[in-house]
C-alpha positions as CSV (number, residue, x, y, z in Angstrom):
1,X,0.0,0.0,0.0
2,X,1.2,3.5,-0.7
3,X,-0.2,5.1,2.5
4,X,-2.8,7.2,0.6
5,X,-6.5,7.1,1.4
6,X,-8.4,4.2,-0.2
7,X,-12.1,4.0,-1.0
8,X,-13.8,0.6,-0.5
9,X,-17.2,0.0,-2.0
10,X,-19.3,-2.3,0.2
11,X,-22.7,-3.5,-1.0
12,X,-24.4,-0.2,-2.1
13,X,-22.6,2.0,0.5
14,X,-19.3,3.9,-0.2
15,X,-17.1,4.1,2.8
16,X,-13.9,6.0,3.0
17,X,-11.3,4.1,5.0
18,X,-8.2,6.0,5.8
19,X,-5.2,3.7,6.1
20,X,-1.7,4.9,7.2
21,X,1.2,2.7,7.5
22,X,3.8,3.0,10.2
23,X,7.3,3.7,9.2
24,X,8.9,0.4,8.5
25,X,10.6,-0.8,11.6
26,X,8.9,1.6,14.0
27,X,7.0,-1.2,15.8
28,X,10.2,-3.1,16.2
29,X,12.0,-0.2,17.7
30,X,9.3,0.3,20.4
31,X,9.3,-3.3,21.3
32,X,13.1,-3.3,21.3
33,X,13.2,-0.5,24.0
34,X,10.6,-2.3,26.1
35,X,12.4,-5.6,25.8
36,X,15.7,-3.9,26.8
37,X,14.1,-2.7,30.0
38,X,13.0,-6.2,30.7
39,X,16.4,-7.7,29.9
40,X,15.3,-9.8,26.9
41,X,17.1,-8.0,24.1
42,X,18.1,-11.2,22.2
43,X,14.4,-12.4,21.9
44,X,13.0,-9.1,20.9
45,X,15.6,-8.7,18.1
46,X,14.4,-11.9,16.6
47,X,10.8,-10.8,16.9
48,X,11.5,-7.3,15.4
49,X,13.0,-8.9,12.4
50,X,9.9,-10.9,11.7
51,X,7.3,-8.2,12.4
52,X,8.1,-5.6,9.9
53,X,4.9,-4.5,8.0
54,X,4.6,-5.6,4.4
55,X,4.1,-2.4,2.3
56,X,1.7,-4.3,0.1
57,X,-0.7,-4.8,3.0
58,X,-0.3,-8.6,2.9
59,X,-0.9,-10.6,6.1
60,X,2.2,-10.5,8.3
61,X,3.8,-13.8,9.2
62,X,2.1,-17.2,8.8
63,X,3.4,-17.4,5.2
64,X,-0.1,-18.7,4.3
65,X,-1.6,-15.3,3.4
66,X,-3.9,-15.5,6.3
67,X,-5.6,-18.7,5.3
68,X,-3.0,-21.5,5.0
69,X,-1.9,-20.3,1.6
70,X,-5.4,-20.4,0.3
71,X,-5.9,-16.7,0.0
72,X,-8.4,-16.6,2.8
73,X,-10.4,-19.7,1.6
74,X,-8.3,-22.7,0.5
75,X,-7.3,-21.1,-2.8
76,X,-10.8,-20.3,-3.7
77,X,-10.4,-16.6,-2.9
78,X,-12.7,-16.9,0.1
79,X,-15.6,-18.2,-1.9
80,X,-14.5,-21.0,-4.2
81,X,-13.0,-18.5,-6.7
82,X,-16.3,-16.6,-6.9
83,X,-15.3,-13.6,-4.9
84,X,-16.8,-14.7,-1.7
85,X,-20.3,-15.1,-3.0
86,X,-20.6,-17.5,-5.8
87,X,-19.8,-14.9,-8.4
88,X,-21.9,-12.2,-6.7
89,X,-19.0,-11.1,-4.4
90,X,-21.1,-11.6,-1.3
91,X,-22.9,-8.5,-2.4
92,X,-20.0,-6.3,-1.3
93,X,-18.0,-5.9,-4.4
94,X,-14.7,-5.7,-2.4
95,X,-13.9,-9.3,-3.2
96,X,-12.8,-9.7,0.5
97,X,-9.7,-11.6,-0.5
98,X,-9.9,-11.8,-4.1
99,X,-6.7,-13.7,-4.9
100,X,-4.6,-10.9,-3.5
101,X,-3.9,-12.7,-0.3
102,X,-6.1,-10.7,2.0
103,X,-5.0,-7.4,0.7
104,X,-8.4,-5.7,0.6
105,X,-7.8,-2.5,2.5
106,X,-6.6,-4.2,5.6
107,X,-4.0,-1.9,7.0
108,X,-2.7,-4.9,9.0
109,X,-2.6,-2.9,12.2
110,X,-2.9,-6.1,14.2
111,X,-6.3,-5.0,15.4
112,X,-8.7,-6.8,13.0
113,X,-9.7,-10.4,13.2
114,X,-10.7,-12.2,10.1
115,X,-11.9,-15.4,11.7
116,X,-10.6,-17.7,9.0
117,X,-9.8,-20.7,11.1
118,X,-6.2,-20.0,11.5
119,X,-5.9,-18.1,14.6
120,X,-4.1,-15.2,13.0
121,X,-5.2,-12.1,14.9
122,X,-4.7,-10.4,11.6
123,X,-8.0,-8.8,10.8
124,X,-9.4,-7.2,7.7
125,X,-10.4,-3.7,8.7
126,X,-12.8,-3.9,5.8
127,X,-15.4,-2.1,7.9
128,X,-17.8,-4.3,5.9
129,X,-20.2,-6.0,8.3
130,X,-20.5,-9.2,6.4
131,X,-19.0,-11.2,9.3
132,X,-17.2,-13.5,6.9
133,X,-16.6,-16.6,9.0
134,X,-15.2,-18.7,6.3
135,X,-14.1,-21.9,8.2
136,X,-13.8,-23.4,4.8
137,X,-17.5,-24.3,4.7
138,X,-18.4,-21.3,2.6
139,X,-21.9,-20.5,3.8
140,X,-22.5,-18.0,1.1
141,X,-25.9,-18.3,-0.6
142,X,-26.2,-17.1,-4.1
143,X,-29.4,-15.1,-4.1
144,X,-29.4,-14.8,-7.9
145,X,-32.4,-17.1,-8.3
146,X,-33.7,-17.6,-11.8
147,X,-36.6,-15.5,-13.0
148,X,-38.4,-18.8,-13.7
149,X,-40.3,-18.1,-10.5
150,X,-42.1,-15.4,-12.4
151,X,-45.2,-16.7,-14.3
152,X,-44.7,-16.2,-18.0
153,X,-47.2,-13.9,-19.8
154,X,-50.1,-15.8,-21.4
155,X,-49.5,-14.1,-24.7
156,X,-45.9,-15.3,-25.0
157,X,-44.9,-16.7,-28.4
158,X,-41.6,-18.5,-28.7
159,X,-40.1,-19.1,-32.1
160,X,-37.3,-21.6,-32.5
161,X,-35.4,-21.7,-35.8
162,X,-32.8,-24.3,-36.7
163,X,-31.8,-25.0,-40.3
164,X,-30.3,-28.3,-39.2
165,X,-33.8,-29.7,-38.4
166,X,-34.2,-30.5,-42.1
167,X,-31.8,-31.9,-44.7
168,X,-33.9,-31.2,-47.8
169,X,-32.2,-29.0,-50.4
170,X,-33.4,-27.6,-53.7
171,X,-33.3,-30.4,-56.3
172,X,-34.5,-33.1,-53.9
173,X,-37.9,-34.6,-54.4
174,X,-40.8,-33.6,-52.2
175,X,-42.2,-37.1,-52.3
176,X,-42.2,-38.3,-48.7
177,X,-40.7,-35.0,-47.6
178,X,-41.0,-36.0,-43.9
179,X,-37.9,-38.2,-44.3
180,X,-35.8,-35.1,-44.5
181,X,-36.5,-34.1,-40.9
182,X,-34.2,-35.0,-38.0
183,X,-35.8,-36.2,-34.8
184,X,-32.9,-35.3,-32.5
185,X,-32.8,-31.7,-33.7
186,X,-36.6,-31.4,-33.5
187,X,-36.4,-32.7,-29.9
188,X,-33.8,-30.1,-29.0
189,X,-36.0,-27.3,-30.6
190,X,-38.9,-28.5,-28.5
191,X,-36.8,-28.4,-25.3
192,X,-35.7,-24.8,-26.0
193,X,-39.2,-23.7,-26.9
194,X,-41.2,-25.4,-24.2
195,X,-38.8,-24.4,-21.4
196,X,-38.8,-20.8,-22.6
197,X,-42.6,-20.7,-23.0
198,X,-43.1,-22.0,-19.4
199,X,-40.2,-20.0,-18.0
200,X,-38.7,-23.2,-16.5
201,X,-35.2,-24.6,-16.4
202,X,-36.4,-28.2,-16.4
203,X,-38.2,-29.6,-19.4
204,X,-40.4,-31.8,-17.2
205,X,-41.4,-28.9,-15.0
206,X,-42.2,-26.9,-18.1
207,X,-44.6,-29.6,-19.5
208,X,-46.2,-29.9,-16.1
209,X,-46.8,-26.2,-16.0
210,X,-48.4,-26.2,-19.5
211,X,-50.5,-29.3,-19.1
212,X,-52.1,-29.4,-15.6
213,X,-52.8,-33.1,-15.9
214,X,-54.8,-35.0,-13.3
215,X,-55.0,-38.8,-13.1
216,X,-57.6,-40.1,-15.6
217,X,-57.6,-37.0,-17.8
218,X,-57.9,-37.3,-21.5
219,X,-55.5,-35.2,-23.8
220,X,-56.5,-34.6,-27.4
221,X,-54.0,-33.5,-30.0
222,X,-55.5,-31.8,-33.1
223,X,-53.2,-32.1,-36.2
224,X,-53.9,-30.7,-39.6
225,X,-54.4,-33.7,-41.9
226,X,-56.5,-32.2,-44.7
227,X,-54.0,-33.8,-47.2
228,X,-53.6,-36.9,-45.1
229,X,-53.5,-39.2,-48.2
230,X,-50.7,-37.3,-49.9
231,X,-47.2,-37.4,-48.6
232,X,-45.8,-34.6,-50.7
233,X,-48.3,-32.0,-49.6
234,X,-48.6,-30.0,-46.4
235,X,-49.3,-32.3,-43.4
236,X,-48.1,-32.8,-39.9
237,X,-45.2,-35.2,-39.5
238,X,-44.3,-37.7,-36.8
239,X,-41.3,-35.8,-35.5
240,X,-43.3,-33.1,-33.9
241,X,-46.0,-35.4,-32.6
242,X,-43.3,-37.7,-31.2
243,X,-41.7,-34.7,-29.4
244,X,-45.0,-33.9,-27.8
245,X,-45.6,-37.5,-26.7
246,X,-42.1,-37.6,-25.2
247,X,-43.0,-34.7,-22.9
248,X,-46.3,-36.1,-21.9
249,X,-45.5,-39.8,-21.5
250,X,-41.7,-40.1,-20.8
251,X,-41.4,-36.9,-18.7
252,X,-44.8,-36.4,-17.1
253,X,-45.7,-40.1,-16.9
254,X,-49.1,-39.8,-18.6
255,X,-50.3,-43.2,-19.8
256,X,-50.2,-43.3,-23.6
257,X,-53.7,-44.5,-23.8
258,X,-54.8,-41.2,-22.3
259,X,-53.5,-39.3,-25.3
260,X,-55.7,-39.2,-28.5
261,X,-54.5,-37.8,-31.8
262,X,-57.2,-37.1,-34.4
263,X,-58.6,-34.7,-37.0
264,X,-62.1,-36.1,-37.1
265,X,-62.8,-34.2,-40.3
266,X,-60.1,-36.2,-42.1
267,X,-59.4,-39.4,-40.1
268,X,-55.9,-40.6,-40.6
269,X,-56.4,-44.3,-40.0
270,X,-59.2,-44.9,-42.5
271,X,-59.6,-45.1,-46.3
272,X,-57.0,-43.7,-48.6
273,X,-55.4,-41.8,-45.7
274,X,-54.4,-44.8,-43.8
275,X,-51.2,-45.8,-45.7
276,X,-49.6,-42.4,-46.2
277,X,-50.5,-41.3,-42.6
278,X,-49.0,-44.5,-41.2
279,X,-45.7,-43.8,-43.0
280,X,-45.7,-40.1,-42.2
281,X,-47.1,-39.8,-38.7
282,X,-48.0,-43.0,-37.0
283,X,-45.4,-45.8,-37.4
284,X,-42.4,-43.8,-36.2
285,X,-44.0,-41.9,-33.4
286,X,-42.9,-42.7,-29.8
287,X,-45.4,-45.1,-28.0
288,X,-47.4,-45.3,-31.2
289,X,-49.0,-48.6,-30.4
290,X,-50.4,-47.4,-27.1
291,X,-51.6,-44.0,-28.3
292,X,-55.3,-43.5,-29.3
293,X,-55.3,-42.6,-33.0
294,X,-58.7,-41.3,-34.2
295,X,-60.3,-42.0,-30.8
296,X,-64.2,-42.0,-31.2
297,X,-63.8,-41.6,-35.0
298,X,-66.5,-39.3,-36.2
299,X,-68.8,-39.7,-33.2
300,X,-70.6,-36.5,-32.3
301,X,-71.4,-34.8,-29.0
302,X,-74.6,-32.8,-28.3
303,X,-72.7,-29.5,-28.1
304,X,-73.7,-27.1,-30.8
305,X,-71.7,-24.1,-32.0
306,X,-73.2,-20.8,-31.1
307,X,-72.6,-18.1,-33.7
308,X,-72.1,-14.3,-33.3
309,X,-75.1,-12.5,-34.7
310,X,-74.8,-12.1,-38.5
311,X,-72.1,-14.8,-38.8
312,X,-74.0,-18.0,-38.8
313,X,-73.5,-20.4,-41.7
314,X,-77.1,-21.6,-42.1
315,X,-76.2,-25.1,-41.0
316,X,-76.0,-26.8,-37.6
317,X,-72.4,-27.5,-36.4
318,X,-71.8,-29.9,-33.6
319,X,-68.6,-30.6,-31.7
320,X,-67.0,-34.0,-32.4
321,X,-67.1,-36.3,-29.3
322,X,-63.3,-36.4,-28.8
323,X,-63.0,-32.7,-28.4
324,X,-66.1,-32.5,-26.2
325,X,-64.7,-35.3,-23.9
326,X,-61.1,-34.1,-23.8
327,X,-59.8,-32.4,-20.6
328,X,-56.8,-30.8,-22.4
329,X,-56.4,-29.8,-26.1
330,X,-53.2,-29.2,-28.0
331,X,-53.6,-27.6,-31.3
332,X,-51.0,-28.6,-34.0
333,X,-51.3,-26.4,-37.1
334,X,-48.9,-26.2,-40.0
335,X,-47.2,-23.1,-41.4
336,X,-49.1,-22.6,-44.7
337,X,-50.7,-20.0,-46.8
338,X,-54.3,-20.3,-47.9
339,X,-56.1,-19.2,-51.0
340,X,-58.4,-17.1,-48.9
341,X,-55.4,-14.7,-48.5
342,X,-54.8,-15.7,-44.9
343,X,-52.9,-18.5,-43.2
344,X,-53.9,-22.0,-42.4
345,X,-52.9,-21.4,-38.8
346,X,-54.1,-22.6,-35.4
347,X,-57.6,-21.1,-35.4
348,X,-58.4,-22.5,-38.9
349,X,-57.0,-25.8,-37.9
350,X,-59.7,-26.1,-35.2
351,X,-62.4,-26.0,-37.9
352,X,-61.9,-29.8,-38.1
353,X,-63.2,-30.4,-34.5
354,X,-66.8,-29.6,-35.7
355,X,-69.2,-31.1,-38.3
356,X,-70.1,-29.6,-41.6
357,X,-66.7,-28.0,-42.1
358,X,-67.4,-27.0,-45.7
359,X,-70.3,-24.8,-44.6
360,X,-67.9,-22.4,-42.8
361,X,-66.8,-21.3,-46.3
362,X,-70.3,-20.0,-47.2
363,X,-70.7,-16.4,-48.0
364,X,-70.7,-13.9,-45.2
365,X,-70.3,-10.2,-45.2
366,X,-66.6,-9.4,-45.7
367,X,-65.8,-13.1,-46.5
368,X,-65.6,-15.9,-44.0
369,X,-61.9,-15.3,-43.2
370,X,-63.0,-11.9,-42.0
371,X,-65.8,-13.3,-39.9
372,X,-66.3,-14.4,-36.3
373,X,-66.8,-18.0,-37.3
374,X,-63.3,-19.1,-36.5
375,X,-63.6,-17.7,-33.0
376,X,-67.2,-19.0,-32.6
377,X,-66.3,-22.7,-33.2
378,X,-63.2,-22.4,-30.8
379,X,-65.3,-21.2,-27.9
380,X,-66.4,-24.6,-26.7
381,X,-62.8,-25.6,-26.0
382,X,-61.5,-22.2,-24.9
383,X,-61.0,-23.3,-21.3
384,X,-59.2,-26.5,-22.1
385,X,-57.0,-25.3,-25.0
386,X,-53.6,-25.5,-23.3
387,X,-51.1,-25.2,-26.0
388,X,-50.7,-24.4,-29.7
389,X,-47.6,-25.5,-31.5
390,X,-47.0,-24.2,-35.1
391,X,-45.2,-26.8,-37.1
392,X,-43.1,-24.9,-39.7
393,X,-40.5,-27.4,-40.6
394,X,-41.7,-27.5,-44.2
395,X,-43.8,-24.4,-44.7
396,X,-45.3,-23.1,-48.0
397,X,-46.5,-19.6,-49.0
398,X,-48.4,-20.2,-52.2
399,X,-51.6,-22.3,-51.5
400,X,-53.1,-24.5,-48.9
401,X,-52.4,-27.6,-51.0
402,X,-49.0,-26.6,-52.2
403,X,-45.8,-28.6,-51.7
404,X,-43.3,-27.2,-49.2
405,X,-40.7,-24.9,-50.7
406,X,-37.3,-23.5,-49.8
407,X,-37.6,-20.3,-47.8
408,X,-35.6,-17.1,-48.1
409,X,-36.4,-16.2,-44.5
410,X,-36.6,-18.1,-41.2
411,X,-34.5,-21.2,-41.4
412,X,-34.3,-21.2,-45.2
413,X,-31.0,-19.4,-45.2
414,X,-31.7,-17.5,-48.5
415,X,-33.4,-20.4,-50.3
416,X,-31.1,-23.2,-49.2
417,X,-33.5,-25.0,-46.9
418,X,-37.2,-25.3,-45.9
419,X,-38.5,-22.9,-43.3
420,X,-37.2,-25.1,-40.4
421,X,-39.1,-23.3,-37.6
422,X,-41.4,-24.2,-34.7
423,X,-43.7,-21.9,-32.8
424,X,-45.0,-22.3,-29.2
425,X,-47.7,-20.4,-27.4
426,X,-50.6,-20.8,-25.0
427,X,-52.3,-17.9,-26.8
428,X,-53.8,-19.2,-30.1
429,X,-54.4,-15.6,-31.4
430,X,-50.9,-14.4,-30.7
431,X,-49.5,-17.6,-32.3
432,X,-51.5,-17.0,-35.5
433,X,-50.5,-13.3,-35.5
434,X,-46.8,-14.2,-35.5
435,X,-47.1,-17.0,-38.0
436,X,-49.2,-14.7,-40.3
437,X,-46.5,-12.0,-40.2
438,X,-43.8,-14.5,-41.0
439,X,-45.7,-15.8,-44.0
440,X,-46.2,-12.3,-45.3
441,X,-42.5,-11.5,-44.9
442,X,-41.6,-14.6,-46.9
443,X,-44.0,-13.8,-49.6
444,X,-42.6,-10.4,-49.9
445,X,-39.1,-11.8,-50.1
446,X,-40.2,-14.0,-53.0
447,X,-42.0,-11.1,-54.7
448,X,-45.5,-12.6,-54.1
449,X,-47.9,-9.8,-53.4
450,X,-51.5,-10.1,-52.4
451,X,-54.1,-7.5,-53.3
452,X,-55.6,-7.9,-49.8
453,X,-54.8,-9.9,-46.7
454,X,-57.7,-11.1,-44.5
455,X,-57.1,-10.6,-40.8
456,X,-60.6,-10.1,-39.6
457,X,-60.9,-13.6,-38.1
458,X,-58.1,-12.6,-35.7
459,X,-59.7,-9.4,-34.7
460,X,-62.9,-11.2,-33.8
461,X,-61.0,-13.9,-31.8
462,X,-59.3,-11.2,-29.7
463,X,-62.4,-9.1,-29.1
464,X,-64.2,-8.8,-25.7
465,X,-66.9,-11.2,-26.8
466,X,-64.5,-14.1,-27.4
467,X,-61.3,-13.2,-25.5
468,X,-59.2,-15.9,-27.1
469,X,-55.9,-14.0,-27.1
470,X,-53.9,-11.1,-28.2
471,X,-54.0,-9.8,-31.8
472,X,-51.1,-7.8,-33.0
473,X,-49.4,-8.0,-36.4
474,X,-46.4,-6.0,-37.5
475,X,-47.9,-6.0,-41.0
476,X,-50.7,-3.9,-39.6
477,X,-48.9,-1.7,-37.1
478,X,-45.9,-1.1,-39.3
479,X,-43.6,-1.7,-36.3
480,X,-40.5,-3.8,-36.5
481,X,-41.2,-5.4,-33.1
482,X,-44.2,-6.6,-31.1
483,X,-45.4,-4.3,-28.3
484,X,-48.3,-6.4,-27.0
485,X,-47.3,-9.9,-27.8
486,X,-44.4,-11.2,-25.6
487,X,-42.4,-12.5,-28.6
488,X,-39.1,-14.4,-28.0
489,X,-36.7,-15.8,-30.6
490,X,-34.5,-18.7,-29.3
């Protein structure tokens, strides 16, 4: 030390600690005189030689730097090398022995007592009141707990992009396109997305937060299988379904026979759909033989869809039995454009849980995609719709029946790959808003312009009468970011 005033910052308080060093040898001279009077000159000379203050403020004597050569904590700088507080410096930012052998402002005036287990009466005059009783047990507690204790916003949308999820490249055939997806990468994307959506560090805890399952409950997964008999058109693929099943069965311990997967409007186990669907979705899915594919088939419930005034179709629409009986619903749409100048997203996917699906397309003021019909048929499952996962591994931006295509944006890397993206949200309206924006962005990148884009179905879904979620589109606001939707890219 140079003898000048030093300023030590402790927690949030600035304390000025004045340190002065005695002239080297002064202590020894006083002791020498006293010892002479007592007749013990020889012993005191030896002591005087060993007690000269170290000008660097290091601990005098003991040769172990005040803690048996461990810099005040067995070489862990008084806190396992984390500055006495597991990297938070015990909240006092003075590092209380930070690898400088106890040189933190201790003027070594033989009046302090750092109780470090060696009985050195050498004490840090740190004036910090953290009573650092190290005893090599390091009782520091890292108070930097993860924010996972905070409940995530309901309107959070998590987007996960990974070009490695798909191996298809331009020039490859689209026939059996599902073979170009990689299960291990999809699983990793799920882990990132589900954990971030639930704000949990554990994948198991994240699934438990999202699906409040009770023993005996029935879970229904609604895929989009409108082209179930064609394996080179838009369809869900087993990789995504299998990742969901892993979370529910292998992590949460839900019996596979309590999980039903069905689009009652286009059953995947019957007729011409059976063969292609088995190849694309069923055969390679985890626990496939125990899962309930097409449970209840086309059996109906007595629940009828109630329409907003002026938006009825003229037909009677009833909820299929599976979605009436289910305790929890997971919506699994695909990333796809539709000829109605909108997306085939999560809300439109749920059209298949009711009868007379074709009647929804009947004329209504402003067109059915600008009507309340999407929101109306979603209302019966509103309170049990737990999760919507947008499958965008092989998206398309031209037509509902189009083949997937390389994307300029998202995971396409300038046209080298398919879209290679997944979306996760509890808010079905927010999910559709983000997917809609991404489809418009990709269409613009490819020079595909629409004379109009129909977003009215989202406006109705978000209104006070339905309250299905948060509607916000950058294409509408002109903003570069979302202000209402809690959007996260991981």
